[in-house]
C-alpha atoms as a printed R data frame, in Angstrom:
    type eleno elety resid chain resno       x      y       z
1   ATOM     1    CA   UNK     A     1   0.000  0.000   0.000
2   ATOM     2    CA   UNK     A     2   1.391  3.397  -1.019
3   ATOM     3    CA   UNK     A     3   1.954  5.738   1.912
4   ATOM     4    CA   UNK     A     4   0.473  9.228   1.624
5   ATOM     5    CA   UNK     A     5   1.943 12.502   2.797
6   ATOM     6    CA   UNK     A     6   0.064 15.329   4.530
7   ATOM     7    CA   UNK     A     7  -0.573 17.267   1.305
8   ATOM     8    CA   UNK     A     8  -2.198 14.243  -0.365
9   ATOM     9    CA   UNK     A     9  -4.280 13.427   2.696
10  ATOM    10    CA   UNK     A    10  -5.382 17.066   3.064
11  ATOM    11    CA   UNK     A    11  -6.744 17.058  -0.500
12  ATOM    12    CA   UNK     A    12  -8.739 13.900   0.191
13  ATOM    13    CA   UNK     A    13 -10.114 14.575   3.678
14  ATOM    14    CA   UNK     A    14 -13.497 15.821   2.411
15  ATOM    15    CA   UNK     A    15 -14.239 12.778   0.200
16  ATOM    16    CA   UNK     A    16 -12.769 10.556   2.931
17  ATOM    17    CA   UNK     A    17 -15.236 11.980   5.461
18  ATOM    18    CA   UNK     A    18 -18.051 11.566   2.911
19  ATOM    19    CA   UNK     A    19 -17.173  7.910   2.298
20  ATOM    20    CA   UNK     A    20 -16.579  8.535  -1.406
21  ATOM    21    CA   UNK     A    21 -13.084  7.000  -1.764
22  ATOM    22    CA   UNK     A    22 -12.214  3.476  -2.873
23  ATOM    23    CA   UNK     A    23 -11.157  1.011  -0.204
24  ATOM    24    CA   UNK     A    24  -7.403  1.146  -0.903
25  ATOM    25    CA   UNK     A    25  -7.296  4.954  -0.642
26  ATOM    26    CA   UNK     A    26  -9.374  4.900   2.556
27  ATOM    27    CA   UNK     A    27  -6.951  2.409   4.100
28  ATOM    28    CA   UNK     A    28  -3.952  4.532   3.103
29  ATOM    29    CA   UNK     A    29  -5.521  7.667   4.612
30  ATOM    30    CA   UNK     A    30  -6.536  5.836   7.792
31  ATOM    31    CA   UNK     A    31  -2.955  4.589   8.162
32  ATOM    32    CA   UNK     A    32  -1.643  8.148   7.789
33  ATOM    33    CA   UNK     A    33  -4.187  9.553  10.258
34  ATOM    34    CA   UNK     A    34  -3.177  7.011  12.887
35  ATOM    35    CA   UNK     A    35   0.326  8.457  12.935
36  ATOM    36    CA   UNK     A    36  -0.251 12.136  12.130
37  ATOM    37    CA   UNK     A    37  -1.931 14.269  14.795
38  ATOM    38    CA   UNK     A    38  -2.114 17.330  12.495
39  ATOM    39    CA   UNK     A    39  -4.142 15.526   9.832
40  ATOM    40    CA   UNK     A    40  -6.234 13.791  12.502
41  ATOM    41    CA   UNK     A    41  -7.026 17.205  14.006
42  ATOM    42    CA   UNK     A    42  -7.944 18.564  10.552
43  ATOM    43    CA   UNK     A    43 -10.373 15.685  10.057
44  ATOM    44    CA   UNK     A    44 -11.857 16.237  13.517
45  ATOM    45    CA   UNK     A    45 -12.374 19.944  12.749
46  ATOM    46    CA   UNK     A    46 -14.067 19.079   9.442
47  ATOM    47    CA   UNK     A    47 -16.404 16.620  11.140
48  ATOM    48    CA   UNK     A    48 -17.117 19.102  13.951
49  ATOM    49    CA   UNK     A    49 -18.080 21.790  11.425
50  ATOM    50    CA   UNK     A    50 -20.374 19.411   9.581
51  ATOM    51    CA   UNK     A    51 -21.973 18.450  12.881
52  ATOM    52    CA   UNK     A    52 -22.574 22.095  13.837
53  ATOM    53    CA   UNK     A    53 -24.127 22.911  10.459
54  ATOM    54    CA   UNK     A    54 -26.368 19.872  10.742
55  ATOM    55    CA   UNK     A    55 -27.438 20.806  14.270
56  ATOM    56    CA   UNK     A    56 -28.165 24.394  13.211
57  ATOM    57    CA   UNK     A    57 -30.864 23.150  10.841
58  ATOM    58    CA   UNK     A    58 -33.259 25.622   9.242
59  ATOM    59    CA   UNK     A    59 -34.857 28.594  10.955
60  ATOM    60    CA   UNK     A    60 -38.189 30.058   9.752
61  ATOM    61    CA   UNK     A    61 -38.368 33.796   9.140
62  ATOM    62    CA   UNK     A    62 -41.058 35.991  10.726
63  ATOM    63    CA   UNK     A    63 -44.366 35.416   8.878
64  ATOM    64    CA   UNK     A    64 -44.868 39.130   8.187
65  ATOM    65    CA   UNK     A    65 -41.382 39.751   6.799
66  ATOM    66    CA   UNK     A    66 -42.397 39.582   3.122
67  ATOM    67    CA   UNK     A    67 -45.296 41.978   3.729
68  ATOM    68    CA   UNK     A    68 -43.031 44.494   5.486
69  ATOM    69    CA   UNK     A    69 -40.403 44.294   2.741
70  ATOM    70    CA   UNK     A    70 -43.021 44.862   0.047
71  ATOM    71    CA   UNK     A    71 -44.456 47.826   1.938
72  ATOM    72    CA   UNK     A    72 -41.006 49.372   2.360
73  ATOM    73    CA   UNK     A    73 -40.166 48.965  -1.298
74  ATOM    74    CA   UNK     A    74 -43.568 50.321  -2.355
75  ATOM    75    CA   UNK     A    75 -43.025 53.451  -0.245
76  ATOM    76    CA   UNK     A    76 -39.599 54.096  -1.765
77  ATOM    77    CA   UNK     A    77 -40.090 52.815  -5.294
78  ATOM    78    CA   UNK     A    78 -40.718 54.739  -8.495
79  ATOM    79    CA   UNK     A    79 -44.473 55.053  -9.064
80  ATOM    80    CA   UNK     A    80 -43.886 54.860 -12.834
81  ATOM    81    CA   UNK     A    81 -42.461 51.344 -12.614
82  ATOM    82    CA   UNK     A    82 -44.848 48.857 -14.120
83  ATOM    83    CA   UNK     A    83 -46.851 46.645 -11.842
84  ATOM    84    CA   UNK     A    84 -45.231 43.477 -13.199
85  ATOM    85    CA   UNK     A    85 -41.697 44.832 -12.779
86  ATOM    86    CA   UNK     A    86 -42.518 46.041  -9.264
87  ATOM    87    CA   UNK     A    87 -43.809 42.639  -8.248
88  ATOM    88    CA   UNK     A    88 -40.715 40.925  -9.616
89  ATOM    89    CA   UNK     A    89 -38.393 43.395  -7.892
90  ATOM    90    CA   UNK     A    90 -40.125 43.057  -4.544
91  ATOM    91    CA   UNK     A    91 -40.131 39.264  -4.798
92  ATOM    92    CA   UNK     A    92 -36.407 39.217  -5.577
93  ATOM    93    CA   UNK     A    93 -35.696 41.618  -2.717
94  ATOM    94    CA   UNK     A    94 -37.719 39.585  -0.262
95  ATOM    95    CA   UNK     A    95 -35.845 36.434  -1.298
96  ATOM    96    CA   UNK     A    96 -32.522 38.229  -0.875
97  ATOM    97    CA   UNK     A    97 -33.502 39.461   2.591
98  ATOM    98    CA   UNK     A    98 -34.696 35.993   3.562
99  ATOM    99    CA   UNK     A    99 -31.441 34.425   2.381
100 ATOM   100    CA   UNK     A   100 -29.396 37.054   4.202
101 ATOM   101    CA   UNK     A   101 -31.296 36.706   7.458
102 ATOM   102    CA   UNK     A   102 -31.191 32.932   7.242
103 ATOM   103    CA   UNK     A   103 -27.433 33.021   6.765
104 ATOM   104    CA   UNK     A   104 -27.057 35.483   9.635
105 ATOM   105    CA   UNK     A   105 -29.052 33.257  11.977
106 ATOM   106    CA   UNK     A   106 -26.990 30.187  11.089
107 ATOM   107    CA   UNK     A   107 -23.762 32.170  11.473
108 ATOM   108    CA   UNK     A   108 -24.858 33.405  14.893
109 ATOM   109    CA   UNK     A   109 -25.668 29.913  16.074
110 ATOM   110    CA   UNK     A   110 -22.380 28.529  14.782
111 ATOM   111    CA   UNK     A   111 -20.390 31.359  16.353
112 ATOM   112    CA   UNK     A   112 -22.120 30.877  19.705
113 ATOM   113    CA   UNK     A   113 -21.461 27.145  19.700
114 ATOM   114    CA   UNK     A   114 -18.012 27.322  18.140
115 ATOM   115    CA   UNK     A   115 -16.041 28.314  21.236
116 ATOM   116    CA   UNK     A   116 -17.360 25.521  23.435
117 ATOM   117    CA   UNK     A   117 -17.087 22.998  20.607
118 ATOM   118    CA   UNK     A   118 -13.518 24.075  19.995
119 ATOM   119    CA   UNK     A   119 -12.616 23.599  23.663
120 ATOM   120    CA   UNK     A   120 -14.215 20.140  23.703
121 ATOM   121    CA   UNK     A   121 -12.392 19.274  20.496
122 ATOM   122    CA   UNK     A   122  -9.067 20.368  21.986
123 ATOM   123    CA   UNK     A   123  -9.687 18.446  25.209
124 ATOM   124    CA   UNK     A   124 -10.564 15.203  23.441
125 ATOM   125    CA   UNK     A   125  -7.755 15.632  20.903
126 ATOM   126    CA   UNK     A   126  -5.215 16.165  23.691
127 ATOM   127    CA   UNK     A   127  -6.494 13.115  25.549
128 ATOM   128    CA   UNK     A   128  -6.373 10.914  22.436
129 ATOM   129    CA   UNK     A   129  -2.993 12.195  21.226
130 ATOM   130    CA   UNK     A   130  -1.423 11.470  24.597
131 ATOM   131    CA   UNK     A   131  -2.773  7.911  24.599
132 ATOM   132    CA   UNK     A   132  -1.709  7.296  20.989
133 ATOM   133    CA   UNK     A   133   1.804  8.523  21.754
134 ATOM   134    CA   UNK     A   134   2.231  5.729  24.284
135 ATOM   135    CA   UNK     A   135   3.502  8.305  26.772
136 ATOM   136    CA   UNK     A   136   0.456 10.014  28.277
137 ATOM   137    CA   UNK     A   137   2.505 11.098  31.318
138 ATOM   138    CA   UNK     A   138   5.677 13.133  31.649
139 ATOM   139    CA   UNK     A   139   5.940 12.120  35.284
140 ATOM   140    CA   UNK     A   140   4.680  8.689  36.345
141 ATOM   141    CA   UNK     A   141   3.729  8.538  40.009
142 ATOM   142    CA   UNK     A   142   0.794  7.661  42.234
143 ATOM   143    CA   UNK     A   143   1.983 10.063  44.922
144 ATOM   144    CA   UNK     A   144   0.379 13.553  44.881
145 ATOM   145    CA   UNK     A   145   3.400 14.810  46.840
146 ATOM   146    CA   UNK     A   146   5.577 13.868  43.861
147 ATOM   147    CA   UNK     A   147   3.230 15.027  41.099
148 ATOM   148    CA   UNK     A   148   2.266 18.415  42.493
149 ATOM   149    CA   UNK     A   149   5.820 19.747  42.989
150 ATOM   150    CA   UNK     A   150   6.723 18.410  39.530
151 ATOM   151    CA   UNK     A   151   4.523 21.152  38.027
152 ATOM   152    CA   UNK     A   152   6.585 23.854  39.737
153 ATOM   153    CA   UNK     A   153   8.470 25.883  37.132
154 ATOM   154    CA   UNK     A   154   6.578 24.237  34.285
155 ATOM   155    CA   UNK     A   155   3.278 26.087  34.659
156 ATOM   156    CA   UNK     A   156   2.494 29.372  36.455
157 ATOM   157    CA   UNK     A   157   0.098 27.828  38.985
158 ATOM   158    CA   UNK     A   158  -0.056 24.946  41.429
159 ATOM   159    CA   UNK     A   159  -2.955 22.579  40.638
160 ATOM   160    CA   UNK     A   160  -4.641 20.456  43.283
161 ATOM   161    CA   UNK     A   161  -3.680 16.775  42.957
162 ATOM   162    CA   UNK     A   162  -5.573 13.914  44.598
163 ATOM   163    CA   UNK     A   163  -4.930 10.198  44.853
164 ATOM   164    CA   UNK     A   164  -8.176  8.243  44.538
165 ATOM   165    CA   UNK     A   165  -6.724  4.736  44.620
166 ATOM   166    CA   UNK     A   166  -8.941  3.721  47.530
167 ATOM   167    CA   UNK     A   167 -11.982  4.776  45.522
168 ATOM   168    CA   UNK     A   168 -10.912  2.779  42.453
169 ATOM   169    CA   UNK     A   169  -9.399  5.643  40.433
170 ATOM   170    CA   UNK     A   170  -5.617  5.414  40.979
171 ATOM   171    CA   UNK     A   171  -3.441  8.373  40.074
172 ATOM   172    CA   UNK     A   172  -0.974  7.310  37.362
173 ATOM   173    CA   UNK     A   173   0.944 10.520  36.713
174 ATOM   174    CA   UNK     A   174   0.744 13.888  34.987
175 ATOM   175    CA   UNK     A   175   1.916 16.051  32.103
176 ATOM   176    CA   UNK     A   176   1.783 19.655  30.954
177 ATOM   177    CA   UNK     A   177  -0.530 20.087  27.971
178 ATOM   178    CA   UNK     A   178  -2.040 22.846  25.847
179 ATOM   179    CA   UNK     A   179  -5.772 23.448  25.415
180 ATOM   180    CA   UNK     A   180  -6.317 26.604  23.389
181 ATOM   181    CA   UNK     A   181  -5.627 29.233  24.535
182 ATOM   182    CA   UNK     A   182  -4.083 27.966  27.808
183 ATOM   183    CA   UNK     A   183  -1.267 25.816  29.100
184 ATOM   184    CA   UNK     A   184  -2.908 23.342  31.464
185 ATOM   185    CA   UNK     A   185  -2.039 20.739  34.063
186 ATOM   186    CA   UNK     A   186  -3.156 17.266  32.999
187 ATOM   187    CA   UNK     A   187  -3.420 14.509  35.604
188 ATOM   188    CA   UNK     A   188  -3.925 10.937  34.379
189 ATOM   189    CA   UNK     A   189  -6.018  8.459  36.360
190 ATOM   190    CA   UNK     A   190  -6.975  4.844  35.734
191 ATOM   191    CA   UNK     A   191 -10.222  2.898  35.943
192 ATOM   192    CA   UNK     A   192  -9.801 -0.761  34.983
193 ATOM   193    CA   UNK     A   193  -8.481 -0.582  31.374
194 ATOM   194    CA   UNK     A   194  -9.657  3.011  30.853
195 ATOM   195    CA   UNK     A   195  -7.662  6.209  31.173
196 ATOM   196    CA   UNK     A   196  -9.064  9.480  32.521
197 ATOM   197    CA   UNK     A   197  -7.450 12.855  31.909
198 ATOM   198    CA   UNK     A   198  -8.213 15.639  34.368
199 ATOM   199    CA   UNK     A   199  -7.302 19.031  32.897
200 ATOM   200    CA   UNK     A   200  -6.913 21.923  35.350
201 ATOM   201    CA   UNK     A   201  -6.365 25.589  34.546
202 ATOM   202    CA   UNK     A   202  -6.829 28.831  36.482
203 ATOM   203    CA   UNK     A   203  -9.752 31.153  35.728
204 ATOM   204    CA   UNK     A   204  -9.598 34.931  35.911
205 ATOM   205    CA   UNK     A   205 -12.406 35.463  38.416
206 ATOM   206    CA   UNK     A   206 -14.067 33.286  40.998
207 ATOM   207    CA   UNK     A   207 -17.259 31.812  39.566
208 ATOM   208    CA   UNK     A   208 -20.006 29.632  41.055
209 ATOM   209    CA   UNK     A   209 -19.821 25.928  40.310
210 ATOM   210    CA   UNK     A   210 -21.335 25.289  36.877
211 ATOM   211    CA   UNK     A   211 -21.404 21.705  35.638
212 ATOM   212    CA   UNK     A   212 -21.734 20.630  32.017
213 ATOM   213    CA   UNK     A   213 -21.521 17.163  30.486
214 ATOM   214    CA   UNK     A   214 -21.188 16.122  26.866
215 ATOM   215    CA   UNK     A   215 -20.434 13.114  24.682
216 ATOM   216    CA   UNK     A   216 -18.583 13.139  21.391
217 ATOM   217    CA   UNK     A   217 -17.008 10.470  19.199
218 ATOM   218    CA   UNK     A   218 -17.196  7.886  21.976
219 ATOM   219    CA   UNK     A   219 -15.708 10.156  24.652
220 ATOM   220    CA   UNK     A   220 -17.461 11.694  27.640
221 ATOM   221    CA   UNK     A   221 -16.520 15.017  29.208
222 ATOM   222    CA   UNK     A   222 -17.444 16.702  32.484
223 ATOM   223    CA   UNK     A   223 -16.634 20.368  33.070
224 ATOM   224    CA   UNK     A   224 -17.013 22.559  36.120
225 ATOM   225    CA   UNK     A   225 -15.558 25.678  37.691
226 ATOM   226    CA   UNK     A   226 -14.752 26.121  41.334
227 ATOM   227    CA   UNK     A   227 -12.733 28.725  43.156
228 ATOM   228    CA   UNK     A   228  -9.672 29.690  41.139
229 ATOM   229    CA   UNK     A   229  -9.732 26.741  38.737
230 ATOM   230    CA   UNK     A   230 -11.622 25.238  35.833
231 ATOM   231    CA   UNK     A   231 -11.739 21.439  35.661
232 ATOM   232    CA   UNK     A   232 -12.311 19.314  32.543
233 ATOM   233    CA   UNK     A   233 -12.448 15.520  32.661
234 ATOM   234    CA   UNK     A   234 -12.199 13.407  29.482
235 ATOM   235    CA   UNK     A   235 -12.415  9.629  29.073
236 ATOM   236    CA   UNK     A   236 -14.068  6.825  27.127
237 ATOM   237    CA   UNK     A   237 -15.300  5.626  30.519
238 ATOM   238    CA   UNK     A   238 -19.091  5.508  30.791
239 ATOM   239    CA   UNK     A   239 -20.797  8.717  31.883
240 ATOM   240    CA   UNK     A   240 -21.983  7.477  35.290
241 ATOM   241    CA   UNK     A   241 -18.517  6.418  36.415
242 ATOM   242    CA   UNK     A   242 -16.930  9.553  34.983
243 ATOM   243    CA   UNK     A   243 -19.417 11.697  36.896
244 ATOM   244    CA   UNK     A   244 -18.613  9.721  40.050
245 ATOM   245    CA   UNK     A   245 -14.928 10.458  39.459
246 ATOM   246    CA   UNK     A   246 -15.690 14.186  39.050
247 ATOM   247    CA   UNK     A   247 -17.628 14.154  42.323
248 ATOM   248    CA   UNK     A   248 -14.660 12.605  44.108
249 ATOM   249    CA   UNK     A   249 -12.294 15.190  42.700
250 ATOM   250    CA   UNK     A   250 -14.609 17.985  43.744
251 ATOM   251    CA   UNK     A   251 -15.502 16.574  47.181
252 ATOM   252    CA   UNK     A   252 -18.995 15.583  46.200
253 ATOM   253    CA   UNK     A   253 -20.198 19.055  45.278
254 ATOM   254    CA   UNK     A   254 -20.744 18.177  41.602
255 ATOM   255    CA   UNK     A   255 -24.381 17.214  41.077
């Protein structure tokens, strides 16, 4: 099988995502994606955009919009214009306004959802990349007193680190990672054969605890804010157990 480079894969990502390529090309691209985080991220972004467009759906315009457009044009139009021409002009204008407003509504929805989707994408991508690298930890230790000081000098804050071995979630180690636009502390925990990444970063102002959960591409996430930090948990572990883990990290205050 011929190996592909990034330029070739980039040109074929759209038909690859659409399932339009022959089997041998799909296998070659899949082989490249397994070893190239940049192309894998590009595919994830493409699929995320398609998902957002699909979720946006269609949005009906106000029922009286056409009437108001016609009235506005009638008030400003040339009275000598023929009735037929006027009707055609107003119809074209109303269609243009409808198309413009429809596009604006979709753009607004995509923009509103884009930031949170981008963060989730970065969190899951970081989690998956670390596992695929075979080295998800830069320091391997089950001792919080080893892991926490390890962050000193590597990031400009000191994250809380807990060992939950007694509760069935042993601490395995940690790394420094990047989740746009922040450098974050990433603690790795285990649960049977699963891996859990707990991302911690400081927030500018103290905010009340606000929990959100989501699922994407087989991965579950739990997010909350408390005190000076934001916490994001990512794993392919089932949602109930991941929520239980989040509660343990946050002393049971996550509902």
